[in-house]
C-alpha positions, 0 to 999 in steps of 0.5 A, a space after each residue: 109322546 111322539 118325537 116329531 119336527 121338521 127342517 128349520 132354517 138356521 138363518 136367524 140362529 140356533 135359539 130362533 130354531 128352538 123357538 120356531 120348533 116350539 111354535 109349531 108343536 115340535 119336540 125335535 127338528 132338523 137343520 142344515 149344517 151349512 148352506 145346503 148348496 155347500 160352501 163355508 159354514 158361519 162361525 158358531 155363536 156359542 151363546 146362541 147355541 147355549 140358548 138352544 140347548 136351554 130350550 131343548 133341556 127345558 122342553 124335553 126335546 128328543 135328539 135333533 137330526 142335523 143334515 149335511 148339505 146335498 152337495 157332499 159326495 164322498 164317493 164322487 169320481 172327481 177327487 176335488 169333490 171327494 176332498 170337499 166332502 171330507 173336509 166339510 164333514 170333518 168340520 161339521 162333526 167338530 162343530 156338532 160338539 158344541 151341541 152334543 148328543 145329536 145326530 148328523 145325517 148325510 146322503 152316502 153319495 153317488 158313484 157316478 159310473 165307478 160302480 157301487 163297490 168302489 163307491 162303498 169303499 170311498 164312503 167308508 174311507 171318508 167316514 174313517 177319516 172324519 169321525 173320531 173316537 169320543 165324538 158325541 154325535 152319532 153319524 147316520 147314513 140315509 136310505 136312498 131312493 136309488 135314482 141314478 148311481 146313488 149308493 144306499 139304495 138297499 139295506 145291503 149297501 148301507 150294511 156294506 158301508 158299516 162293515 167296511 168302516 168296522 174293518 178299518 176302524 172298529 171303534 168308530 163303527 159301534 151302533 152309538 156312533 154310526 147308524 141309519 136314518 130311514 126315509 119313508 119316501 126313499 125306501 118306498 121309491 126304492 122298492 121296499 113295500 112299507 104300504 103293505 108289509 111294513 113289518 116285513 121291511 123292518 124285519 129285513 132291515 133288522 136281518 141285514 143292518 140291525 134295528 139297533 142302528 136305526 136311529 131316526 126317520 124322515 117321514 115323507 109321503 111319496 109322489 111316486 109308486 113303489 119302486 119308481 126310484 125317483 125321490 119326490 116327496 109329497 105332503 103327508 096324506 097326499 101321496 102313495 103312502 097316505 092317500 087311499 085313492 093311490 093305495 095308501 091311507 091313514 092306516 099306513 101312516 098310523 102304522 109308521 108312527 106307532 110301530 114298536 121299532 119306530 115310535 120312540 125315534 125322532 121323526 123329521 118331516 121333509 114335506 113340501 110346504 109353503 110355510 111352517 103352518 103346514 108342518 104344524 098341521 102335519 105334526 098335530 095330525 100325526 100326533 093324533 094317529 100316534 095316540 
């Protein structure tokens, strides 16, 4: 069965997220580790976390994909911004130990004019500081669309971050501890033609990064043509990936959820929806394509 879910709110607690996931037919989900605008994290209620763990176990959920807030910028040109990212990520990873065996995904950051070389070094230094030997959470670098000065706009940039971590702390760079989350909107907007050559794109990922590091997929349609570098998500079937009039179509979506390199990974929807019923519809539809 396809492992698929969406972003859920933590406002009512961890157990409530598990129940919400079940209500829409999901068997994985994503959640922000704290307010997506940053700030302090709520104190963990371990009984509440245990309630979620029971739901995950009883209903054979796939791995969850926790998401760091967008405000983290590990390669900012401002020292205090880098310090905040470092402090918050370190705290996030310690808190994730209460729900072991999940993923922790983050946007690598924007170098803000310092250059990609400097940004990659700063991101690697942050990872070497916040990760720790024996942690039970795998950290994921997210593929980015390449707007502004984003790092992670290419598979090569992600590989360079991983290589830089391996040079400093090889024990932290093992594939079970450091991987990649592939966002379909982002790589499409970044110039990777997954509409016409998904096999070729994944072969390129394997050559540059290694498929053993591909751990999760953010499944999003895109409001922009390939190579636009804009990162604007569309609902499934309403953008350049899934809409036949825009050059995509159902065959593209089916290829994504059935590809041998992807079909066993957790898929997370980040499409613009008014409520959970929209995600329930997309989950049902995508499961039908995966059958």
